[in-house]
N, C-alpha and C positions, 0 to 999 in steps of 0.2 A: 699356846696358839689355840685359838677357839676352833670349834667343830666346823664352822663354815669356812674358815681360811683353809683347813686340812682338806676339806673336800674339793674346794676350788683349786688348790695347788695340785691335787692329784689328777683332776681334770685337765689343767694346763699341761702338765707333764705328758699325760696320755695323748692330748691333742698334738703337742709339738713332736712327739715321736711318731706320729702317724703320718706327718707330712713327707711326701715322696721327694727325695732329695734327687736333683738331677746330675747327669754326668756332665759336669761343666768343662768346656774345653779350657786348656791351661791360658790364664791371663796374668798380667802383672800383679805383683802384691803390693797393696795400697793400704793407707791408714785413713779413716774418714771419721768425722764427728758428725753424728746424725741426731737430730732434736725432732721428737715426735711431739705434736701438740694436739690437744682435744681431750677426750675422755680416755686417758691412758694410764691413770693411777687407780689402784685398788681393784683392777680386774685381772691381775696375774701377768700383765705386759712384761715386766722384767723377767719374771721366771720364764716365760715363753721365748723371749729373745735369748736368754742364757741357754735354755735347753737345745735351741735350734742351732746357736752358734757353737756349743760344744760338739754337737753332731757333725758339724762341718769343719771342725777343728780350727776356728777362727779364734783370734786373740783379742783382748781388750776388756772393756768394762761397761757396765750400764748402771745408771743411778736415776732416782727421781730428782727432780728440780723443785724448788720451793714454789715456782709459779704454776705447777700441776702437770708440767710437760716431762718427759723422759729423754734423758741424754744418753747416747751410745758412742763410746769410742771403740772402733772395730777394725782390725787389721787382718787381711787375708786378700785372696785373689778378688779382683774387682767384680767379676761376675757373681761370686758367692755373696758378696756384700749387697748387690743390687738384688739378689734373689731374697735375702734376709729381709731387706727393707720392704720388697713387694709382699712378702708373707705377713708382715706386721700391718701394713696398709690395709690388707683384705681381712684382718681379724674381726670376726662378727661381734665378739663381746666387747671390743673396744670401739672408739669412734675417733679415728685419726684425722684431724682437720688440715693439718699442715705438717710438712716434713721439710727440714733445712738440712743441707748436707755441706760440709766443707772438707778440704784436704788437710791432713795432718802429716808431720813427718813420721817416718817409719821408726818404730820402737823395738830395736833388736833384742832387748832385755826382757821383754814380755813373754811369758811361756804359756798363759792360759787364758780363760775368759772367767770373769767374776762379776758378782752383784755387789754394788757398793750400797751399804745401808746408810 
């Protein structure tokens, strides 16, 4: 891993850990597929999602798509997922132009959140 990427990743983790998580009222557990389009690759976007999702104990995965967008399958309480999406839309080092969201069936077997390479 080159020096620039290490510095960026350390910054991304630091930034994601500084986000103040809210006390969310209980809401139903859902699974969503969220696709972020815009300048969302090569800016630490997946690592930021992963770090925030881990902090909120969400389940799922995040991966880059060939068209330059980032796809997230995330499972957790609906308000937590909305908060995560909002955090990513307001990220200054990325430029989210479009967010598409759809419902998926709950995956009871999934135990954690992961980055798919």
